[in-house]
N, C-alpha and C positions, 0 to 999 in steps of 0.2 A: 079235577080241582081239589078233591079231598086230600090228595097227596101234598099239594102246596100248602093247604091249611094245616095239615099235620106237621109238615116241616117248619112252618112258621111257629107253631107251638113248640116244636123241638128246639129251634134256635133261641127262642125266648128263654127256655130252661137252661140251655147250654151256655148262654152268654151272661148268666147271673155271676156276680163276682166269686161266690164260693165254688161254683162248678168250674169256672175258668181256672181257679187256683188248683183244684184237685185234678183237672185235666193236665195242667202243667206239671204237677207233682208226679202224676202217673207217667207222663212222657219222659220226664227227667229220670225217674227210677228205672223205667223200661230201658232207656238208652244206657244207663249205668250198668244194669245187670246184663244187658246185651254185650257191652264192652268187656266186662269181667268174665273170664272163662270159668265154667264149673258151677255156676249158680242157676241161671235160666229162669224164664218167666213162671214156670210151674212151681218151683221151689219158693220164689219170691212171693207169689200170690198166696201160696199155702201159709207162709210165715205171716203175711199181713191180714189174713182173714179175721183173726181176733180183734185187730185194731179197727176194723170197719164197724164194730158194734156201736161205737160212739158217733159215727158219721150218719148223715141223712142217706137213705137208700140210693138215691140218684147219684149223689156225690161219690159214694163208695163204689158203685158199679162203673162210673166214668173213670175213676182212678185205676181200678183193676183192669179195665179194658185198655187204658192208656199204657199200662205196664206191658200188656201182651203185644200190642202192635208196635210199641216203642222198642221192644227188645229186637224186633226184626230189623229196625234201622241200626241200632247200636252194634249188632253182631257183624254188620257189613264193614263198619269202620276198621275194626281190628283185623278182620279177615283180609282186607285190602292192604293195610299198612304194615302189619307184622305177621301175616300168614297164620293168624291165630283166631279161629272162629269163636266168638264170644257166645254165640247161640247156635244150636244144632242145625238150624235151617241155613246157616251161613257157611256151612262146610264147603259147598260147591263154589261159593264166591271166592274162596281162597285160590282155587285152581287157576283162574285167569286174572283175578283182581290183584293178587300179590305180584304176579309177573308184570302187570302193567306198572305197578309202583316201582319195581326194580328198574324198569326202563325209563323212569322219570315221568310216568303218566299217571301218578296217583290222583291228581286233580280230576282229570276226566273220568277215572274209574269211580271216584267218590261221588262225582256229580251224576254219573249214569245210575249209580245205585240209589242216590237220593231222589232224583227226578223220576226214575222208574217206580220207586216205592211210593212216591207221592201220587203219581197218576193212578197206579194200581189200587192204592188205598181209597182214593176218591171214587173210582169205578166200582170197587167192592161195596162201598157205602151206598152208592146210587142203587146198586143191585139189591142191597138189603132193604132200602126204603121202598123200592118199586115192587118187589116180590113178597115182602112180609105181609101186607094186608090180604093178598090173594091166598097165601098159604094159611093164614090165620082163619080165613073163612072156611077153607077146606078142613082145617083141624076141628072146627066146631061140629063137623059131620062124623067125627070119630067117636066110636063107643069104646067100652072096655076091651072088646076083642081086637079092634083096630089098633088101639094103643099098645096092647100086648105084642101084636105082630110087628108093629113099628119098632118097639124096643128090642125085640128079638133080631130084627134086621140091623139095628144099631150095633148090637154086640157082635153079630157075625161080620158086619162090615169092619169093625174095629180089629177083629182077628185077621181078616183077609188083608187089610192094609197095614197091619203092624209089621215093623221090621223084625227080621230074625225068624226063629223057628215057629211054625204053625202050632206045633204041639205045646210049646211053652206059652204061646199067646192064649191058647184054649185053657191051659192050666191056670193062668193068671185071671182070666175071666171067671172061671169056676170058683177060684179062691175068693174073688171079690164078691160073688153072689152069696157064698157061704158066710162071709163076714157080715153081709147085710142082713142075714137071718138072725144074728145075735140080738137079743133084746126081748121086749114084750110083744106078743102077737096082738095086732090091732083088733082082730075079730073076737078072740076069746079072752084076751087080757092075761094069758098065761105066759110066764117068763120062759124063753127058749134059749138053750145053750148058754145059760148064765152061770152054771156050776155053783149056784148058791152064793155068788159074789154080787153083793148089792149094787155095786157100780155098773155091772154089766146088764142090769135089768132095763136100762135106758139105751142099750146098744153101745157099740164102740164108736166114739165120736169121730165124725168125718174129718174134722179139723185136725185131730190128733194123728190119725192115720196119714193124711196128706202131708202134714208137717214132718212126721217121722220119716216116711219113705223118701220124700223129695227134699226135705230140709236136712235132717241129720244123715240120711242115707248118702246124699251128695257130699256132705262134709267128710264122712268116714272114707268114702271112695277116693276123694281128693287127697286126704291125708295119707292114704295107703300107697299113693303113687310117689315115686322118688322125685324129690324137688329138682326141677331142671332150671338152669340159668337161661332165662329167655333173652335172646338177643333182640332188643328192640331196634327195628330198622329205622334209622334216623333219616327220615325223608322230609324234604322241604316241599310242602304242597304248594306248587305254583301253577298258574294257568288252569284254574279250576274249571273254566267253561270248556265243554267238549267242542271239537272242530265240527265243521259242516259235514264232513265224511263220517265222523262219529255218530252224529244225529241220524244220518242216512242209514247207518248200519244198525243202530240200537233201536230205532223206532219200531220196526216190525217185530223185533225180539220182545220189546216191552208189551206190545199188543198181544202177541201169542202168550207170553207169560201171564198177563192179566186175565185173559180168557181161560187159560188152564187153571190158574189159581182160584177163580170164581167157581169153576166147575168142581174141582177136587176139594175145595174148602168145605162145601156142603156135605160131602160124603162122611159117614162115620169113620173115624180113625184118620181122616184126611188132615187138612189144615196146612200150615206153613211148610213143614218139613217135606212131606210128600210132593207138594206143588213145586218146591225148588228143585228137587232131584228130577222130577218129570220134565220140567222146563229145560234143564241143562241137557238132558238126554235128547229132547226134540231139537234143540238148537244145534247140537252136533250132527244131527241127521239132515238138517236143512242146508241146501247148497248155498254157500256164500259167494260173494263176488270174487272175480279173479284177483289174485294177489293179496287176499285177506290174510291176516295173521292167524296161524293155526290155533285150534283150541288147546288150552294148556300152556300157551306161550304169550298170553296177553290179549285175547280176543274180547272186545268190549261187549259182544253179544252174550258171552259167558258170564258177564257181571249183570247186565241190564235185565236179561230174561229171568233168571232165577230170583233176583231181588224183587222184580215186579210180581212174580208168581207167589213168593212167600208172603208178601203184604196183602195181595188180593185174597190168598187163602186164609190169612188171619182174619180179615174182615168178613169173608163169606161164611166162616165157621160160626158166626153169631146167628145166622139165619135159622137153622134148626133149633137153636137154643131159645130164641125169642118167640118163634112161631109155634113150635111143637113141644117145647120144654125138654128136648132131647139133646144132651151134650154130644158134640161130634168128636171131641178130643179131650185130653186130660185137663187143659186149661178151661175149657167150657164146663167140665165137670166141677171144677173149683168155683166157677161163676155160679153154677147151680147152688153150691154150698153157700156162697155169699148171699144169694137171693133168699135162701131158706133161713139164714140167720136173721134177715130183716122181715121175716114172715110174708114173703112174696112167693106165691105158688107159681113156678115156671110153667109156661104153657100159653095157649092161645088167649086165655082170659087176661093176660097182662096188658095187651094192647087196648082192651075195652075198659078194664077196671083201673088201670094205672097208665093212661096215655102219656102223662108227663115223663114218667120213667122211660117208657118205650121209645118215644120220639126224641126225648132229651139225650138218651144214650146214642142214638143214631146220629143226631146232629153233632154231638161232641166228637165223633170220629173225624168229621171234616175239620173241626177246630184243632183236634189233636194232630192230624196229619200235617196241617199248616205249621203248627208249633214245632214239629219234629224236623221239618226242612230247615226252619230258622235256627233251631238248636244245634243240629248235627254238624253242619258245614263250618260255622264259625268256631265251634268249640272242640274241633278235632284234637288240637294240642293238649287240652285238659284231659280228654278221654284217654289219650295215649299215655300220659303221665300216670294215670291210675294203675296201669299195668305194672308199674314198678313197685307197687305196694306188696310186700310179701304176704303170702296166704296165711302164714302163722299168726299175723296180726288180725286178719279178717275173721277166721273161723271162731275164735272165742266170743267175739261180739255177736256173730250169727247164732251161736248156741245159746247165749244168754237171752238174746231177743226172742228166740223161739220159746224158751222155757217160760219167760215172763208172759208172752202172748197166750200160750196155751193154758197157763194157770189162770189167767184173768177171765177166760171164758166161763168156767164153773167154780173158780176159787177152790180147786181140788187138786191135791198133789198126785192123785191117781192118773190124771191126764198126762202129767210130766213123765211118769213111768211108762205109760202107753207110747208116748212119742219116742222115748229112748228105745223101747222094745222094737218098735217098727223101724227105727233108724237102723238097728242091727239087721233086721229082716230085709230092709231096702238094700243094704250093702251086700247081703247074701244073694239077693236077686241080681245085683250088678255083677257079682263074681260068676254067677251061673249063666249070665247072658240073657236073663229073662227081663223083658221090658215091663216096668211096673205100671205104665199108663192103662193097659186093659183092666188091671185090678181095680183101679179107681173108678173106671167106667162101670164095671160090674157092681161095685159097692153102691154107686149112685142109682143105677138103673134097676138093681135087684129088688129092693123093696117096692118100687113103682111097678115093676113087672108082676110081682106076687100079688099086689093089691088089685091090679087090673085083671089078672088071671082069675082070681077068686071072685071078683065082681061079675065077670063075664059068665062064669059057671053058675053063679047064684042066680043071675037073670035068666039063664037058659035051663035052670033046674038040673044042673049036672050034665048037660048034653055037650060033649066035647066037639060035636060037629059044627057048633056055632062059629068056630074059627075058620072053617072052610066053606060054609054056606053063605057067609056075608062077603060080597064081592071085594071090598077094599082089603079086608083081613086076608082073604084067600090070595089076592094078588101079591100082598107084601110077603106072605109066607112062601109063595112060589118063587119070588125073587131071592129069598133066603136060601132055598134049596138050590136054585140055579147058581148062586154065588159059590156055595160049597162044592158043587159038582165041578164048576170051572176051575176053582183054585186047587182042587185035588188032581186035576189032569197033570201028568208028569211034566209036559213041556211048560205049562203055565207055572207049575210049582218051582221049576228050576229058574225061570226068568224072574219070578217073584223074589227068590232068594238073592239073585244078582242085582236087583233093582237099586238097593241101597249101597252098593259097592262101586266105588269109582277108582279108576286107575290113578 
């Protein structure tokens, strides 16, 4: 009964006019940046972090969450209609969705994506509401040693599940940890790695680094590419409702994708992207009915499964953030930054100290998912028209918005220089094929890891065995070692490198 009472409280918060407005703003922005290629939810949330200063904490988090799961919806629209994934997790939707559109079945493809996403989003939110209290109770049993082990598992999980080279992912994690050391030592009050630069005594601003790497870095990499003339596939979306056979084919795929997304979304480094790729791989291996359209030629399961998986993964990735204070992917790391801006300490105490925020955010996800279904299908024509806006008109506005936003956080031009510097660094990462997401996770988790490591050693009077004598801590560290051993096996390593490559 407590769950229903908590949800009643949450819906009471979510249905206030201001929170409904910001849920709508978040969903609209999410759909918009999902439709426009080359921006993405991480870059958008990084740019909007300074703007959330003026908002109430609940409204700010509802809007940022709406941007994240809204981008999963928007990305599928352009993937299906113009073979252009607006969001990275929609890459696999192009494979069958665009082929369906070319055959005059854009309507069923869009409906399959929308309905699958809505169902998966709702299930992911139910899972969050059901499991969050139990996980929060468990989190209260964690001491400094357990938190250190859990954060170590988070970083290793991010390395294991990151796309691309293992060595590069480890390098990015270490660089993020090192950047987190810059500033004043909490225990001694001594400035570390500040090189007598006064601005560095407070550390390098998380907002500045995130905005530089994901905002300016994306802009520079997009401008570096040769502008191509996109052929917008002029499709008349008719017969939106899928046939009875379509429903028969897509329902098991949606259920499988939802279950997979809920499981993978919780994992560190998981979320929408990994869930979508894994779902498509599984659907190809599941035996279809006789006479079914082959995959890659317009199979509706290849649209419904991955779209359900990426939305379920997006919702489930909030579970470790809200219950343990551990971000499972780069967008969740940015959400930690947003909570910190509003003086909210992420972790199990959020549910007890700020239940309106905790349950209001969960309830707003149901509201947001309903808004997205209503927004996406009728407004398809408008979203496609946006693709005709030349990028040369978009990027100056984004650059200006970033500069104003980051300056407003501290009223200091130093932050603008930092954003510019990390924009160049972000572009270098892009050219080197190094994924920047692990860096941001290292930057967020690094100071928290250091604090818990030192606290654990202080309580144990310098005895390092505290990490292996406490059962929970020892179990988490054992999982870390197991993950490393498994991923370094030659056969697993080869399959891991092929996981994000599709024909």
